[in-house]
N, C-alpha and C positions, 0 to 999 in steps of 0.2 A: 167720492163712496163719503155717504152717513154713517153718522152713529145708531146706536141701534135704540128705540125708546128705553129699555131699561137701564141702558150707556150713560144716557142724557140725564137721565133722573139717577142714576146713583154722582153723577161731578156736580146736580147740583143741590144734592143733598150734602155734598164735601165741600160746597161753595156754602151754606149753609152753618154746617160747622163751623167756617173762618167768621160766621159773621158773627156767632155766640161766644164768638172766644179764644177757642182753639186753634192750638201754633200748629200741631202737629198729628191730623188723623191719619188712622190709617181704612183702604178700602180691601173690604173682601169681599174677593166674586171669585168663586169656582174655578178651576181650570176648562178652560175650552170659553170662558164667558168673555174672553176681548179686554184684559188689562190692558194690551199693547198699546192699543189704538185709545184705551180711557186716559191712560198715562202722557199719549202725544199730543190727545187732544189739549192737557189741560196745560203740556208746556208749548204748545201753540199762543193759547189766550195768554199764557207769560211772556214770552217773546215779542207779543204784537205790540202787548203793551211797554214794549223797550225792558224786562227784564230781565237777568240773569239768573240762567237754570242750571243747576249742578243733577246730572244722573249718575245713577252710581247702581253698577250691577256687582256681585258677586263671583264672577266666573266672565276671561277670556272672550270666550266663544260668541259671547253675547252682542259686544262691543262691536263690532259691524252690526249685527243684527239689530239692533234698537237705531244704529246712524240710519239705517235705510228708512226705515217704521218711519221715523220720525221726519228723514226728507220728503219722504211719499205723501205722509198727512201735511205738509205745510209748515213746520217746525222752523223757525229763522236758527240755521246751524253755527249761524255767526253771534249767537246769544245762548247758545245751550253747550255745556261739555259732557260728554257722555262717557264715560271712566269708571274700569273696574276699583273698586274701594279699596285697594291696596296701591292701587297708583296714587288716587285722590290722595291716600293719607301722606301717602309722601313727600307730595308735590302740594302741601295745604300753601303754604308760603306764592308759590309762582300760579297761584289760580285767582284766576277773576271773581271777588267774593260774589256767591250767588243770593238773590233775593228766594229762591226755591229751588230747597232739594226734592230729589224725586227719590224714591229709595225702592229697587226692585225685590221682590223676594223677601218682602220685610218683615220674618219671621229672622231673618239673619240677624237684622239690626241693634242686638244685644252686646255684639261682637269689639270689640277694642277699638279695629279700626272706623266703625263706624262711629263711635262715640266720638274720635278723635275727631272726625270733620266736622261730625255737629256740633261740639264744645269751640271747636274752631269759629265757627261761623252763629254766635248766639240768636245776631239780630232776624237771621232767617227763617224764614216761614217751609212746615216738611208737610210733604205726604209720603205712605208707601203704598203697595199694593201686594197683596199678599193672598190667595188661596185660604190658608191656616196660619191663622196670626197667635201662633204656638212655638215654642221650643221643642225640642228631644227631650226634655227634661220634662216639660207641663207645664213650665212657666210661663206668665207672659209678658206682652208686652209695656205694661202702666208705666216702665222707667223710660222709656222712650218714646209710647204715644200720648197720645191726652183722650182719644177720643172713637170708637170705630165702627166706621160709615158702612154699614154691610147694604149687601145688594140681593139680590136674586138667588134662590137655592139649586143645586146641581137638578133636583128634581122637576126644579118649575123650566131650566132650561130645557130637559127632556124631552117635560107635555107640551112644551111652546114651537118643538122643533130646531132648537139650539146645538142640542146638542142630541146624538146617538142614541135611542133607546140599547140595552147591551143584555148579555145573555153571560152570569157567572158559573164558570164551574170551579170547582179545587181537587180535584186527584193528587192526593198527597203520593208522593215520589222516589221521597229519602226520610229516614230516620231523623228528628232532629233533637234529639231527646239528647240534652248534659253539655251542649253547644253555648261557650262559656260566653257573658255579657264584656264587653269592655265598652268605659268610657261613656255606658248608657246603648249601647248598640253590639249586635250581634259580632262575634269575631272574627274576622276575617278568615286568617290562617285553617281555624278549625271545620268554619262552615266551608272552605274550598275544599278539605282533604275530603268531606260527604258527596259534595257535588259532581268532583270529578270522577266519583265510580261509574263504568262503565252500565249498571243495572239504571244509572239516571239519567245518564242519556237517553239510553234507548228509551224508556216510558215516556219521558218528555216529547221524544219526533212521533212515541206513539201517539200522545195524546193531543199532540197537535193538529198528525194525520186524522185522525177521530171526529174531533171537534172543530177544528177549523183547516183544513186540508187546503192547502191551496190559497191562502188568505194572504196576505201582507201584515208579516207581522213585526212588533218591537220585541226584541229578547231581553227579560235585567238579568243581567247573571251577578255575583260574588265578587267577582273581581276579575284581574286583567285577562289572567291563565285560564280563568273558566270558561270569558266570555269567549278566548280566541279558539278554544278546545269545543266549547259548543259549536261555534258557526262551523267547523271542520267537519264533527257528527252531522250535523244537517247536510251538509255536503257532500258528505260519503256515500249521505240516506239518499242524495239525487234531488235534494232542496236545497234550492240558491239561494245563500247565506254568507252575510260578511260582519266580520268584525269591525267594530269602531269604537275608539277611543279619543283622552284629549290629547295626547300626542299625536294621531294621526294627521300626516302633511298636509296646509286644508288645502292644497293642489286635489290631492286626494278624496280629502273629506265631502271637494264638493263633488267629486266623480261616481260617492259610492251613493249621496246622496240622491245626483242625479237620473242612476240606476234605479234607486231603489224607488225615483217617482215614475218611471216609464213603467216599472215593473218588473225590469230584469230581477232585481234581487225582490225574493222571499222576504228574508228575516234577515236583522238590522239588529242583532245583538251588543250590547253594549252594558257598562255596569253604572254607570249613573248622570253620563254625559248628555241625551234625549231623557230628560227628565224639568229640571225650572230654566222651561224659558229657550232653550232649544228649539230652531226651528228645523223642523223635518216635514216631511209631506203627510199628507195624514193614512193612518193602517186601521182597520178594521178589528185587526188580535193584538192582546197584550200577553205573555206572556211573564209569569213571576216570576224567575226561580232565584231572587233574594227577600228571605225573609230580614223584615226591618222591625225594629221599635217606634219608627219614623214616622208618626200619622201623615205627615206632608208629604214625604217621599211616596209611603203608599197609595193617594191619592193621586199625587202627578204622575205613577208611572201607570196604576192601573187604570185612569182613566182618559189615557193620550189618545187612545183608539176611538174615543166618544166625538172626535169633531164631525159633526154631523154630515152623511151623505143620506140624500132621501132613497129612501127604498131598503137601505141596510141597515143590518144590526150588529154594532159592535160583539166582539167575543171577551174575554178577561180568564186565562186558565190560569187560578192560581194554586202553585205545586206547594205552597213551601205556606199554607196556612196564614194568610196576612189578615184577612178577611175575619179571623176569630179572635183576633184583639183588636179590631178597629169599626168590626162591621161594614157593613158595604160600600162602594166607593159616592153613592148618592144620599148617602144617610142625612136626615136632619142633625145640624150637631150645634148647640150652643157655644156659639163664643163669648172670651170677658176678659176684659183686659190685664185681668189676676190670672188664670192659665185655670188650671185643672185644682180642682180641690188639691188642698196635702191630707193622704190620711194617718193620724198619732199613729194606730192600730191595727191589723191587720183585719180585725173582728169586723173594724166601721165598713169595712168596703160589701158592699152588697155585689152579689152574682147577679149579671143582664145576660139575657141572650140576645146575641146583636142580631146574626144572622144562623141559619141552619140549613141545612143538606139532605136533598132527598137520594136517598137507600136505595133508589130504585135507576136514576139515571144521572147522579152526581148533582144537577140543578143546586146553585145557593144562590140564597134567598133571603128575604126580611120577611121573616114569620108574620103574621097577623097579632096583632095584641088579643083580638076575642075569636072566639068559634075556633071551629076546625083546622088545622096546619095541612093544606093539598099544595103540590107540588104545582107549580103554573106552568110548568115544562112537561112532566107528562102523565099528573093529575092523579100521581099516589094517594095518597089519603094517612096521614102520618096515626100511629096511636092516640087516641085521647088521653090518658094519662102524659103528661107533662112534666119535665123537670130542668134542671142545667144541661149542656147536652153533653155527651157521653159518647164515648168512637167505638168502633168495632172494624175490624180487615176483612176485607174479602174482592177477590179479583184483583189481589195488588193495588187496589185503591184503599183510602180513609174516608169511610163513609160515617157520616154523622146521621145517629140518630135521635129518637124521642123517649126512650124506653128507656127506665128507669135499673138501674144496676144495683142487681140484688145478692152478688156471691157475698159468701161467710168467710172465703177468706184469699188470703192474695194467691194462692195456686191456682185458683180456679179461672187465674187471669188470662186470656189468651194470646197480648199483645201489651207493648207501652203504655198506647193511649189507656186500657178498659186497667191498666195497674193503676195511672197517674189518677185517674177517677175511683179506683178504689180507693187510695192514700186520702184522697180529698175527703171523700165520705166517709174517712177512719177517725178524719182531725189529724192524719201525722204528718210530721213536722216533711219541710220539702224536698231531702234528702234521701227519705226514704222509697220513693220509684225508683230514684235513680239506681242502688246501691242494691232491692230487690228485682230489679231489673236487668242488671248483669249476670246477679245468682241464677237467676233463669233463661239465660241466655236472649233474652232480647235487644240486649247491648253489646255490641261484638267488643 
């Protein structure tokens, strides 16, 4: 097997970075672009020159998977250690000093365990790979990498048939108002309480049948309990589904993956096991039941179904509004070693329309910069007047429309989404909508 032209070009860019004095470049390539074979080729070149390589991953499930990929690609494994970062950091004194350290999912590399390894081998060159070179808190990687080596975009991969085109739908199935934020992410216990409701289960299954009936799907849940319960609900509805997590024994996991590969299992439910680099057969649908504040997690989970299959279109069903936080999965993004801009004052933040949703068919898409917005799925023509998107509820779906919310009082609001939009329009404090929503019965 040979590298694709854009992969060869990316490796050459990394080599040029070294030639120009870099010691720790970070390769940036979208999910599905083939980062594993790129680093396998880099490791092969290094071991062919009799250099020692250390490849570090953040999950134990990835170690054997990477070893198989490297061996298949022709890497001299006698000169290459593939280890979980925690293991490598504990065994530093016993490691053969590497000439090259390769970091998988490089957005994790600011953690102390990675730093400990880097500091132990200051003469080693380093290279990392990631689809999203930014931490959850928005900080960049400038203190661990000295240059970003960027490859082609997700849009380019779709246009050139390396990733599948996709349809994105965002029917809301639960009110997430008031969910706590803990350590920069939605708090699991309060999320689980919301997502374990029977109505949520029923709607998730209803929209799977409506939008992706009989297609193989990976369902991302908020917790192990939620994932197990979701799999059981799918089975009760006559749809073959299985839960899988990091504690699933290897022999059982292998059997589940084989059954999913053969089509015996339609739905694979998990929390975040099947996201960062985990080897699982291609599917046609991603079901997002876990709201997140992590761009990395969102992209990995939404794009899992976009591994190219000729003649097939991927389907993403986002039940938790992740698109509203991050935009579309293949949106063009500008990366920087400094990370996202830090705003000192909330008034400095400019609102931006990242995606819109058709009020007729609930298709979600990136609106045009100029001209009238028309749904590419059903042809619905949006009203001429535009502003930041407000929401309206109808037939149990959260619909996002383009009209201006012109209510004179909060009592005119019909749901939490309208109440939040009203509070924003009036410049009220963030807690206003929550307490008013409880008073009006929108929050139980």
